[in-house]
C-alpha positions as CSV (number, residue, x, y, z in Angstrom):
1,M,4.3,17.8,15.1
2,K,5.9,16.4,18.2
3,K,8.9,14.3,17.3
4,I,8.1,10.7,17.9
5,I,11.7,9.5,17.6
6,S,15.1,11.1,17.5
7,S,17.0,11.3,14.2
8,K,19.5,8.8,15.7
9,R,16.8,6.3,16.5
10,G,15.2,6.8,13.1
11,A,18.6,6.2,11.4
12,E,19.1,3.0,13.4
13,I,15.8,1.6,12.2
14,I,16.5,2.6,8.6
15,E,20.0,1.0,8.8
16,R,18.3,-2.3,9.6
17,F,16.1,-2.2,6.5
18,P,18.5,-4.3,4.3
19,K,18.4,-7.1,6.8
20,S,14.6,-7.2,7.1
21,K,12.4,-9.5,5.0
22,V,8.9,-8.5,3.9
23,L,6.4,-10.5,1.8
24,V,3.9,-8.5,-0.4
25,V,0.7,-10.3,-1.4
26,G,-2.0,-8.9,-3.6
27,D,-3.1,-7.4,-6.9
28,I,-0.2,-6.8,-9.2
29,M,-0.7,-4.1,-11.9
30,F,1.0,-1.6,-14.2
31,D,0.4,2.1,-13.8
32,H,0.7,3.4,-17.4
33,F,1.4,7.1,-17.8
34,I,1.0,9.1,-21.0
35,W,2.6,12.5,-20.8
36,G,1.8,15.4,-23.1
37,R,0.7,18.9,-23.8
38,V,-2.7,20.5,-24.7
39,S,-2.9,23.4,-27.1
40,R,-6.3,22.9,-28.7
41,I,-9.7,21.4,-28.5
42,S,-10.8,18.6,-30.8
43,P,-13.1,19.6,-33.7
44,E,-14.8,16.2,-33.2
45,A,-15.9,16.7,-29.6
46,P,-15.4,19.2,-26.8
47,V,-12.3,17.4,-25.4
48,P,-8.7,18.5,-25.3
49,V,-6.2,17.0,-27.8
50,V,-3.1,15.7,-26.1
51,D,0.1,16.0,-28.0
52,V,1.9,13.0,-26.5
53,R,5.6,13.6,-25.6
54,A,6.4,10.5,-23.5
55,E,4.9,7.4,-21.8
56,N,6.1,5.0,-19.1
57,F,5.0,1.9,-17.2
58,M,5.4,1.9,-13.5
59,L,4.8,-0.8,-10.9
60,G,1.4,-0.4,-9.5
61,G,-1.0,-2.0,-7.0
62,C,0.8,-4.3,-4.6
63,A,3.8,-4.1,-6.8
64,N,4.1,-0.4,-5.9
65,A,4.2,-1.3,-2.2
66,L,6.9,-3.9,-3.1
67,H,8.8,-1.2,-5.1
68,N,8.9,1.1,-2.1
69,I,10.3,-1.6,0.2
70,Y,12.8,-2.5,-2.5
71,S,13.8,1.2,-2.9
72,M,14.4,1.3,0.9
73,G,16.8,-1.6,0.6
74,G,14.5,-4.2,2.2
75,Q,14.5,-7.9,1.2
76,V,11.2,-8.2,-0.4
77,Y,9.2,-11.2,-1.8
78,L,6.1,-11.1,-4.0
79,A,3.0,-13.3,-4.4
80,G,0.1,-12.5,-6.9
81,V,-1.3,-13.0,-10.3
82,V,-0.7,-11.6,-13.8
83,G,-2.3,-12.4,-17.1
84,E,-0.9,-14.5,-19.9
85,D,-0.3,-11.4,-22.1
86,D,2.4,-9.0,-23.2
87,M,1.9,-6.8,-20.1
88,G,2.2,-9.8,-17.8
89,A,5.4,-10.9,-19.5
90,M,6.7,-7.3,-19.2
91,L,6.0,-7.2,-15.4
92,L,7.8,-10.5,-14.9
93,R,10.9,-9.2,-16.7
94,R,10.8,-6.1,-14.6
95,F,10.8,-8.1,-11.4
96,Q,13.6,-10.4,-12.7
97,N,15.7,-7.3,-13.6
98,M,15.2,-6.1,-10.0
99,K,16.5,-9.6,-8.8
100,I,13.1,-10.2,-7.2
101,S,11.9,-13.8,-7.4
102,T,8.8,-14.5,-9.5
103,K,8.2,-17.9,-8.0
104,G,5.1,-16.5,-6.2
105,V,3.7,-14.9,-9.3
106,V,1.1,-17.1,-11.0
107,T,0.1,-16.6,-14.6
108,E,-3.6,-17.0,-15.5
109,S,-4.5,-17.4,-19.1
110,H,-8.2,-16.4,-18.7
111,R,-7.6,-12.9,-17.2
112,P,-5.8,-9.7,-18.4
113,T,-3.0,-8.1,-16.5
114,T,-4.4,-5.1,-14.7
115,I,-3.3,-1.8,-16.3
116,K,-4.4,1.7,-15.2
117,T,-3.6,4.3,-17.9
118,R,-3.5,7.9,-16.9
119,V,-3.2,10.7,-19.4
120,I,-1.3,13.7,-18.0
121,A,-1.0,17.2,-19.5
122,H,0.7,20.1,-17.8
123,N,1.0,18.0,-14.6
124,Q,-2.8,17.5,-14.5
125,Q,-4.5,14.2,-15.0
126,I,-7.0,14.5,-17.9
127,V,-8.5,11.0,-17.9
128,R,-7.8,7.5,-16.6
129,F,-9.0,4.2,-18.1
130,D,-8.5,0.7,-16.6
131,R,-8.1,-2.7,-18.2
132,E,-8.8,-5.4,-15.7
133,S,-10.8,-8.4,-14.4
134,C,-12.1,-8.3,-10.8
135,R,-13.1,-12.0,-10.8
136,P,-11.6,-14.1,-7.9
137,I,-8.5,-16.0,-9.0
138,S,-8.8,-19.7,-9.4
139,E,-8.5,-22.2,-6.6
140,S,-5.4,-23.6,-8.4
141,S,-3.8,-20.2,-8.3
142,I,-4.6,-19.7,-4.6
143,A,-3.0,-23.1,-3.9
144,K,0.2,-22.2,-5.8
145,I,0.5,-18.9,-3.9
146,I,0.0,-20.6,-0.6
147,D,2.6,-23.2,-1.5
148,Y,5.1,-20.4,-2.3
149,I,4.3,-18.6,1.0
150,K,5.0,-21.8,2.9
151,T,8.6,-21.7,1.7
152,L,9.0,-18.3,3.4
153,R,7.4,-19.3,6.7
154,N,10.6,-19.1,8.8
155,D,12.2,-16.1,7.1
156,L,9.8,-13.1,7.3
157,G,9.5,-10.2,9.6
158,A,6.3,-8.7,8.1
159,I,3.7,-9.3,5.5
160,V,1.8,-6.7,3.4
161,I,-1.5,-7.7,2.0
162,S,-2.4,-5.2,-0.6
163,D,-6.0,-5.6,-1.6
164,Y,-7.2,-3.6,-4.7
165,E,-10.2,-6.0,-5.1
166,K,-8.9,-7.4,-8.4
167,G,-9.5,-11.0,-7.3
168,V,-6.3,-12.1,-5.5
169,V,-7.1,-11.4,-1.9
170,T,-9.8,-14.0,-1.0
171,K,-11.0,-15.4,2.3
172,T,-9.3,-18.7,1.5
173,L,-6.0,-16.9,1.0
174,L,-6.4,-14.7,4.1
175,D,-7.4,-17.6,6.3
176,E,-4.4,-19.6,5.2
177,I,-1.9,-16.8,5.8
178,H,-3.3,-16.3,9.3
179,H,-3.0,-20.0,10.0
180,L,0.6,-20.2,8.7
181,F,1.9,-17.2,10.7
182,S,-0.2,-17.2,13.8
183,G,2.0,-16.9,16.9
184,R,5.2,-16.5,14.9
185,G,5.7,-12.8,15.6
186,V,5.3,-11.8,11.9
187,I,3.5,-8.5,11.6
188,I,0.6,-8.8,9.1
189,C,-0.5,-5.4,7.6
190,V,-3.5,-5.0,5.3
191,D,-4.3,-2.2,2.9
192,P,-8.0,-2.9,2.6
193,K,-10.6,-2.4,-0.1
194,K,-13.4,-4.8,0.7
195,K,-16.6,-3.6,2.2
196,D,-16.8,-6.8,4.3
197,F,-13.9,-6.0,6.6
198,S,-14.6,-9.0,8.8
199,L,-12.4,-10.9,6.2
200,Y,-9.4,-9.1,7.7
201,H,-10.1,-10.6,11.2
202,G,-6.9,-11.5,13.1
203,V,-4.3,-9.4,11.2
204,D,-2.2,-7.0,13.1
205,V,-2.7,-3.7,11.3
206,I,-5.2,-2.4,8.9
207,K,-4.4,0.8,6.9
208,P,-7.5,2.3,5.3
209,N,-7.6,5.8,3.8
210,H,-9.9,8.3,5.4
211,R,-12.9,7.4,3.2
212,E,-12.5,3.7,3.8
213,A,-12.1,4.3,7.5
214,E,-15.3,6.4,7.6
215,W,-17.1,3.4,6.0
216,M,-15.5,0.9,8.5
217,L,-16.2,3.0,11.5
218,G,-19.7,4.2,10.4
219,V,-18.8,7.9,10.9
220,N,-19.3,10.8,8.5
221,D,-16.6,13.2,9.7
222,L,-13.3,11.6,10.6
223,N,-11.7,14.9,11.4
224,G,-14.0,15.2,14.4
225,N,-14.9,18.8,14.0
226,E,-18.3,18.5,15.4
227,A,-18.8,18.7,19.2
228,G,-18.4,15.3,20.8
229,K,-17.3,13.7,17.5
230,G,-13.8,12.8,18.7
231,F,-15.3,10.7,21.5
232,E,-17.6,9.0,19.0
233,I,-14.7,8.2,16.7
234,K,-12.6,6.7,19.5
235,R,-15.5,4.6,20.6
236,A,-16.0,3.3,17.1
237,V,-12.3,2.6,16.7
238,K,-12.2,0.6,20.0
239,K,-15.1,-1.5,18.9
240,L,-13.5,-2.2,15.5
241,L,-10.2,-3.2,17.0
242,E,-12.0,-5.6,19.4
243,Q,-14.3,-7.0,16.7
244,L,-11.4,-7.7,14.3
245,D,-8.8,-8.6,17.0
246,L,-6.4,-5.9,15.6
247,K,-3.4,-4.4,17.3
248,A,-3.6,-1.1,15.4
249,L,-5.5,0.9,12.9
250,L,-3.5,3.3,10.7
251,I,-5.5,5.8,8.8
252,T,-4.0,7.8,5.9
253,R,-5.7,11.1,5.6
254,G,-4.2,12.7,2.5
255,E,-3.0,16.3,3.1
256,K,-4.0,15.9,6.8
257,G,-1.3,13.3,7.4
258,M,-2.1,10.1,9.3
259,T,-3.7,8.8,12.5
260,L,-2.6,5.7,14.4
261,F,-4.9,4.0,16.9
262,E,-3.2,1.3,19.1
263,A,-5.2,-1.3,21.0
264,G,-4.6,-1.9,24.7
265,A,-6.1,-1.4,28.1
266,K,-6.6,2.2,27.0
267,L,-6.9,3.2,23.3
268,V,-3.9,5.2,22.2
269,Q,-4.3,7.8,19.5
270,T,-1.4,9.5,17.7
271,N,-1.9,12.1,15.0
272,F,0.9,12.7,12.4
273,A,0.6,16.0,10.5
274,T,1.6,15.8,6.9
275,E,5.3,16.2,6.2
276,A,4.8,17.2,2.6
277,K,6.2,20.6,1.7
278,E,4.0,20.7,-1.4
279,V,1.5,18.2,-2.7
280,F,1.7,17.4,-6.4
281,D,0.2,13.9,-6.7
282,V,-1.2,11.6,-4.0
283,S,-1.2,8.6,-6.4
284,G,0.6,5.7,-4.7
285,A,1.1,7.4,-1.3
286,G,-0.9,4.7,0.4
287,D,1.4,2.0,-1.0
288,T,4.4,3.9,0.2
289,A,2.9,4.2,3.7
290,I,2.0,0.6,4.1
291,G,5.4,-0.6,2.6
292,V,7.5,1.6,4.8
293,F,5.4,0.9,7.9
294,A,5.8,-2.9,7.4
295,L,9.5,-2.6,6.7
296,A,10.1,-0.5,9.8
297,A,8.0,-2.9,11.9
298,A,10.1,-5.8,10.5
299,S,13.2,-3.9,11.5
300,G,12.2,-3.7,15.2
301,S,10.4,-0.4,15.4
302,T,7.3,0.1,17.5
303,F,4.0,0.8,15.6
304,K,4.3,4.5,16.5
305,E,7.9,4.7,15.2
306,A,6.9,2.8,12.0
307,A,4.0,5.2,11.4
308,Y,6.2,8.2,12.0
309,L,8.7,7.0,9.3
310,A,5.8,6.0,6.9
311,N,4.3,9.5,7.3
312,H,7.6,11.1,6.4
313,A,8.1,8.8,3.4
314,A,4.5,9.5,2.1
315,G,5.3,13.2,2.5
316,I,8.2,12.8,0.1
317,V,6.2,10.8,-2.4
318,V,3.2,13.3,-2.7
319,G,5.8,16.0,-3.6
320,K,6.5,14.1,-6.8
321,V,4.4,13.7,-10.0
322,G,3.3,10.2,-10.9
323,I,3.8,6.9,-9.0
324,S,7.0,7.3,-7.1
325,T,9.2,5.7,-4.4
326,V,11.5,6.9,-1.7
327,S,15.1,6.0,-1.0
328,R,16.7,5.5,2.4
329,K,18.9,8.5,1.7
330,E,15.8,10.7,1.1
331,L,14.1,9.4,4.3
332,K,17.2,10.0,6.4
333,K,17.6,13.5,5.0
334,V,14.1,14.6,6.1
335,L,14.7,13.1,9.6
């Protein structure tokens, strides 16, 4: 892939990370991993018996995007909801140990803290089960989150809205964030899940994965292998950017890398081939991409430069097993 920025320029942007401030808003959750080995099939049913060797709880959902920004040395703030339960209390302690303020984290007694449990044996995921509520959070919780965001109004360089459709990202919240930061030069990035993507109108950047992008654009083959398909995709992207008043669309495409479309008098498309040497686990790569993209944009990079750095960071993460993060040292090294 053509080098978008020099190693020197990349290092300059990365060096500004500790001075950059990013707010992460969205669905907070735990990714629970149970690690073990399989040596036999259960006599009770045709399923493997996992001999559990270890387990751990890792920050998931929007908290994983936050964790990636934190690992890069960025100044990061958090707004979201947890349940009034042991897992919620455990998450709050984890944030406090990281010296991350929990003033923007609201506790709701009527909903569980979201947990995704994955059982892994021989580096292969056997099963996943989720404990969650997808009901919209209460109006009271939305008001508390908005009040907290108002205190950061003059400090931020970027906002990440991480929507996992667990009830936090509502139209009321999105509209208020847009109102608070309109015209302030704060880059608003959304990792979307909702089918009604008109709710994201007026943000700066949307980062769907390739399946979400195909739904948004109304195309079946995002790779454009069919004759004339590339033109059709560009036309659909241009229409989407105009309809939603976006500055850019960043599509993560798994092992195929990323594609950035930038609005303007002429649509600009930049393809980023995957930087992964070997793909072990794509879990959480999208959170890494949106977190590093927003942090780089807050640090003065162009969207193209931010996507280049995000693509490298995601390439590092997918070479690790489980939900992982990237450090500034690792990112500098691959540059």
